[in-house]
BARO-483925 format. One record per residue (C-alpha): x, y, z; chain; residue number from 1; residue in three letters. Coordinates in pm, 1 decimal, decimal comma, always signed. Example, Ala and Ser with C-alpha at 12.3 -4.5 7.8 and 13.67 -1.06 7.14 Angstrom:
<recs>
((+1230,0 -450,0 +780,0) "A" 1 "ALA")
((+1367,0 -106,0 +714,0) "A" 2 "SER")
</recs>
This chain:
<recs>
((+2359,8 -430,5 -4989,5) "A" 1 "MET")
((+2524,8 -88,6 -4821,1) "A" 2 "THR")
((+2468,0 -58,4 -4502,2) "A" 3 "THR")
((+2342,3 +275,2 -4309,3) "A" 4 "PRO")
((+2713,9 +312,1 -4122,4) "A" 5 "SER")
((+2860,7 +300,0 -4484,9) "A" 6 "GLU")
((+2598,8 +565,4 -4624,8) "A" 7 "ARG")
((+2749,8 +811,9 -4354,9) "A" 8 "MET")
((+3102,1 +740,1 -4414,2) "A" 9 "ARG")
((+3029,1 +848,2 -4764,8) "A" 10 "ALA")
((+2861,4 +1150,6 -4691,4) "A" 11 "LEU")
((+3178,8 +1240,7 -4440,6) "A" 12 "ARG")
((+3413,6 +1116,6 -4729,6) "A" 13 "TRP")
((+3225,4 +1344,0 -4969,3) "A" 14 "GLY")
((+3295,5 +1628,7 -4744,8) "A" 15 "TRP")
((+3633,6 +1561,7 -4728,8) "A" 16 "GLU")
((+3645,7 +1527,3 -5139,4) "A" 17 "LEU")
((+3513,6 +1888,9 -5192,0) "A" 18 "LEU")
((+3835,8 +2019,3 -5012,5) "A" 19 "GLY")
((+4086,2 +1791,2 -5195,4) "A" 20 "THR")
((+3928,3 +1919,9 -5509,2) "A" 21 "LEU")
((+3928,7 +2249,6 -5445,1) "A" 22 "ARG")
((+4359,6 +2203,5 -5346,3) "A" 23 "HIS")
((+4401,5 +1986,1 -5623,5) "A" 24 "ASP")
((+4662,5 +2116,1 -5869,8) "A" 25 "GLU")
((+4596,5 +1904,2 -6133,4) "A" 26 "LEU")
((+4192,7 +1958,8 -6113,0) "A" 27 "ILE")
((+4101,9 +2206,3 -6341,4) "A" 28 "SER")
((+3952,6 +2557,3 -6211,8) "A" 29 "PRO")
((+3642,2 +2483,7 -6361,3) "A" 30 "ALA")
((+3598,5 +2152,4 -6118,8) "A" 31 "LEU")
((+3783,1 +2309,0 -5851,2) "A" 32 "ALA")
((+3504,9 +2617,2 -5879,3) "A" 33 "ARG")
((+3213,1 +2346,8 -5873,7) "A" 34 "ARG")
((+3361,8 +2202,8 -5614,5) "A" 35 "ALA")
((+3341,3 +2506,0 -5392,4) "A" 36 "GLU")
((+3015,6 +2610,1 -5505,5) "A" 37 "GLU")
((+2886,3 +2246,3 -5406,8) "A" 38 "ILE")
((+3052,4 +2269,5 -5034,8) "A" 39 "ALA")
((+2916,7 +2580,5 -4974,2) "A" 40 "LEU")
((+2537,7 +2406,5 -4963,4) "A" 41 "ARG")
((+2698,8 +2024,4 -4883,9) "A" 42 "TYR")
((+2594,1 +1912,0 -4562,8) "A" 43 "PRO")
((+2899,5 +1930,0 -4300,1) "A" 44 "THR")
((+3007,3 +1659,7 -4050,0) "A" 45 "PRO")
((+2885,2 +1863,9 -3780,6) "A" 46 "SER")
((+2512,5 +1896,6 -3926,0) "A" 47 "ALA")
((+2524,0 +1508,6 -3992,8) "A" 48 "LEU")
((+2583,6 +1455,2 -3622,8) "A" 49 "ILE")
((+2314,9 +1710,7 -3519,1) "A" 50 "GLU")
((+2072,1 +1569,8 -3771,9) "A" 51 "LEU")
((+2179,1 +1232,6 -3585,0) "A" 52 "LEU")
((+2071,7 +1310,5 -3272,0) "A" 53 "LYS")
((+1760,3 +1476,1 -3362,5) "A" 54 "SER")
((+1393,2 +1301,3 -3350,2) "A" 55 "ASP")
((+1381,3 +1303,4 -3695,8) "A" 56 "ASN")
((+1695,4 +1134,8 -3823,1) "A" 57 "PRO")
((+1615,2 +1191,1 -4207,6) "A" 58 "SER")
((+1813,2 +1378,6 -4451,1) "A" 59 "LEU")
((+1644,4 +1698,6 -4492,6) "A" 60 "PRO")
((+1524,7 +1744,4 -4901,4) "A" 61 "ALA")
((+1730,8 +2019,2 -4941,0) "A" 62 "ASP")
((+1987,9 +1781,9 -4895,2) "A" 63 "PHE")
((+1928,5 +1578,0 -5226,7) "A" 64 "GLY")
((+1975,7 +1819,6 -5505,4) "A" 65 "GLU")
((+2352,7 +1918,6 -5306,4) "A" 66 "THR")
((+2417,9 +1524,3 -5270,2) "A" 67 "LEU")
((+2293,4 +1463,5 -5649,1) "A" 68 "ASP")
((+2501,7 +1729,9 -5815,4) "A" 69 "THR")
((+2837,6 +1635,1 -5597,2) "A" 70 "ALA")
((+2743,7 +1286,4 -5700,3) "A" 71 "ARG")
((+2800,9 +1361,7 -6063,6) "A" 72 "LEU")
((+3102,1 +1572,1 -5986,1) "A" 73 "LEU")
((+3322,5 +1309,8 -5793,1) "A" 74 "PHE")
((+3178,4 +1076,9 -6100,7) "A" 75 "GLN")
((+3339,0 +1315,3 -6298,2) "A" 76 "GLU")
((+3649,1 +1329,9 -6099,5) "A" 77 "VAL")
((+3694,2 +939,8 -6094,2) "A" 78 "GLN")
((+3618,2 +864,6 -6505,1) "A" 79 "PHE")
((+3738,9 +1156,4 -6637,9) "A" 80 "GLY")
((+4090,4 +1131,3 -6498,6) "A" 81 "SER")
((+4089,1 +1457,1 -6338,6) "A" 82 "ASN")
((+4329,5 +1525,1 -6081,5) "A" 83 "GLY")
((+4570,0 +1321,7 -5886,1) "A" 84 "LYS")
((+4587,4 +898,9 -5892,0) "A" 85 "LEU")
((+4474,4 +957,7 -5510,7) "A" 86 "GLN")
((+4197,0 +1163,0 -5577,7) "A" 87 "THR")
((+4082,8 +960,6 -5832,8) "A" 88 "GLN")
((+4045,3 +651,6 -5563,2) "A" 89 "ARG")
((+3894,3 +889,5 -5322,8) "A" 90 "ASP")
((+3627,2 +963,6 -5550,1) "A" 91 "ALA")
((+3605,6 +598,3 -5619,3) "A" 92 "MET")
((+3564,6 +505,9 -5287,7) "A" 93 "PHE")
((+3310,2 +783,8 -5235,9) "A" 94 "THR")
((+3118,5 +690,1 -5465,6) "A" 95 "LEU")
((+3098,5 +287,7 -5352,0) "A" 96 "ARG")
((+2798,7 +370,8 -5089,4) "A" 97 "HIS")
((+2721,7 +767,2 -5213,7) "A" 98 "PHE")
((+2342,4 +786,0 -5219,9) "A" 99 "PRO")
((+2225,0 +706,2 -5573,5) "A" 100 "LEU")
((+2096,2 +1007,2 -5792,8) "A" 101 "LEU")
((+1744,2 +1077,4 -5688,7) "A" 102 "GLY")
((+1746,0 +892,9 -5414,5) "A" 103 "SER")
((+1924,4 +1105,5 -5143,9) "A" 104 "ALA")
((+1579,9 +1198,5 -5014,6) "A" 105 "VAL")
((+1402,6 +875,3 -5038,5) "A" 106 "GLY")
((+1304,6 +645,6 -4771,1) "A" 107 "ALA")
((+1634,9 +398,7 -4904,1) "A" 108 "ALA")
((+1807,0 +694,6 -4727,6) "A" 109 "PHE")
((+1684,6 +704,9 -4398,7) "A" 110 "ARG")
((+1948,9 +774,4 -4105,0) "A" 111 "LEU")
((+1866,0 +590,5 -3801,0) "A" 112 "ARG")
((+2051,0 +713,9 -3486,1) "A" 113 "LYS")
((+2033,7 +401,8 -3299,5) "A" 114 "ARG")
((+2243,5 +224,1 -3593,6) "A" 115 "VAL")
((+2511,2 +554,1 -3655,9) "A" 116 "PHE")
((+2572,2 +637,9 -3300,3) "A" 117 "SER")
((+2825,4 +339,6 -3225,1) "A" 118 "PRO")
((+2998,5 +439,3 -3574,7) "A" 119 "TRP")
((+3006,9 +813,8 -3487,4) "A" 120 "LEU")
((+3167,7 +760,3 -3130,0) "A" 121 "GLU")
((+3414,2 +516,0 -3244,9) "A" 122 "ALA")
((+3525,9 +774,0 -3530,7) "A" 123 "GLU")
((+3479,3 +1111,7 -3380,3) "A" 124 "ASP")
((+3520,3 +1074,2 -3040,8) "A" 125 "GLY")
</recs>
């Protein structure tokens, strides 16, 4: 079972992986462009932190499609032998706790402030 902090960490790693994909010289230009397009809509780490501070700590519905699109890209990198070996490993570790397709806006992926706050403080500061 995936814990809330593992899900939050996977979201942050997804953001970082999108940056890696844009700069990995072994990634095809088409995949790099897709990563760039997804990054424009992907929830930034600061947006996730603001979400945790809000009174309604759940993912906005518009993040769902973006996370589903990101998952498909990460799977293509992991299973399609795209990019450096480290990039493929980063994709594997990111996907381990990443939201399942279609579930990102569901109740199974609600973010809880009381659960994430200690993890964020230890990680970010």
